N, C-alpha and C positions, 0 to 999 in steps of 0.2 A: 387790579381789574381794569386798568386803563387800556384803551386801545389807541394806537398811534405808532409813530416812528420814534425810535430811541437811538441816540448816538452814544457809543461807548468808546473809551480809549483803553486799549489793552496795553499795559506797560510791560508785561512779561508773559511769555507763553513757552511752556516746556513740553515737548513731544518726545516720548520714548517709544521707539518701535520694538515690537516683539520679534525675536529671532528664533527660529526653530532650532532645537538642540542639535539637529543633524548638520546644521551649518556651523562647523567648528571655527571657520574664519571666512574672511571676505572672498578669498579665492575659491573656497569650497562652495559658497553661495553662488558665485559667478559660474562655476562649473555646472551646478544643478540648473541654473537659469538657462545656460546654453543647451543643456540636455533637453530641457523642457521645450525651449524654442525650436530646436531641431526636430524634436518628436512631433510637435504640432505641424510644422512646415512640411514634414515628410509623410504625415498621415494622409493616406489616399482614401477619400470618401468615395465609395462606389455607388453608382446609380445615375439614371438619366433624368429623374424628376425629383421634386421635393420629397414626396412620400418615400421613394426608394432610398434616398440619401439619409433621411431621418431613421428609417428602419435599419439601415446598415450601421449607423452610429450607435443606435440603441442596442442592437444585437451584438455588435463587436464588444462594447463595454460590458454588457451583461454576461457575455461568455468568457471574456478574458479576465475580468476583475472579480475579486471576492470581497465580501464585507468583513472588515477587520478593524476594530477601534484601536488596536494596539500597533497597527502598521505605522511606520515612520511618517508617511505623507498621507495619512488617512483623510485629512480634511482639505486636501488640495487636488487639483486636476493632475498634478504631476504623478500621483499614485497610480493612474491608469497607464502611464508610459514607462515606468521603471519597476523593477522587481522590488517587492514581492507582488506587485500588481494588486494592491489592496487599498480600499478606501471605505468611507462611510457615505451617507447620503450627500453630504456637502461636496465630497470629491466627485461622486457620480454626476451631480447636477452641474457643477462647475465645468466638468469635462464636456457634457452635452452642450452647454452654452458656448464654450470656446470652439468646439467643432462646428456647431451651427453657424456661428459668426464667420468662421472660415469659409463656409459655403453660402454666405449671405442669406441665411434662413432666419427670419425673425424669431427670437427665442429669449425668454426671460427666466431668471432663477427666482423661485418663490420660497420664502421661509414662512413656516406656519406650524400649526399643531395638528397632529393626526388623531389626538384623543383629547376631547375637552375636559374629561374628568381628571386626567393625570397631567395635562398640559405637556404631553410628550412632543418635543420639537422634531421637525423633519424639514427636508429641503427637496424640492423637485422642480420641474420645468413646465412652462407653457410654451407651446410652439404655434405660430400662426401658419395656417395652411393657405392654399391659393383661394379658398372660398372666403377668406377674410376672417374666419373664426379661429379662436385660440383653443388648443386641445392640450390636455395634460399628458406629459410623458414622465414617467417615474422609473428610471433605470434601477434604482435601489430595489423597488418592489418587482421590477422586471427581471432581476437577477435570480434565475431559477437554479442556481448551482450548476453552471456550465451549460444550461439550456435556457435561453431567453424566453420569458413569459410575455405574452402580448396583451395581458389583461389591462395593464396600465400604460399601454402604448397608444398615443393619440386618443385617449379616453375622453368621453363626454361626461357631463355632469350626472348622468343616470347610472354610471358604472358603480357597481357594488364596491363599498369600501371608501368611496370618496366623500360620503356625507359627513364623516367626522372631521374632515380637514377644515381648518379655518385659517384664513388670512384676512388682513385688513382690506376693505374694499378698495383702498387706494392702491393696493398692489395687484389687483386683478386687471387683466387686460380687458379692453373694451372691444 
């Protein structure tokens, strides 16, 4: 229970990276990285202002992608760019972040719970608009089965369904 500065000497550190089973070798991993890089670089975000660009990103993802926990790249943004175009909340939110970054739109990925009783984990985004305020964008819940739902697009705190979501205050935008 002491407070202060501590100095430690680490004599050994072993890091083991996780590799997706889809990457059978280094050249396959490089090929998928190139596919991903090219897909992001060639993705044309349409719109003249921040709102229309975010709306385009949201609707494109929600219409093109399906929710599928068994898909090979379900937990990555790569899943929105390659077949079978299937991801889970992690893939949706990472893709939104990457595409917003490409357009210089302030965006963060948020990890939290959507149900306090079951501690059901979920991932979504907050995006800062020109008014300086941060708004929720949830492409997972916006995926209406090939028809994008706008209920969780730039939603404010009074939107139904948001009250169960919890994240640490340190992760909330100011």
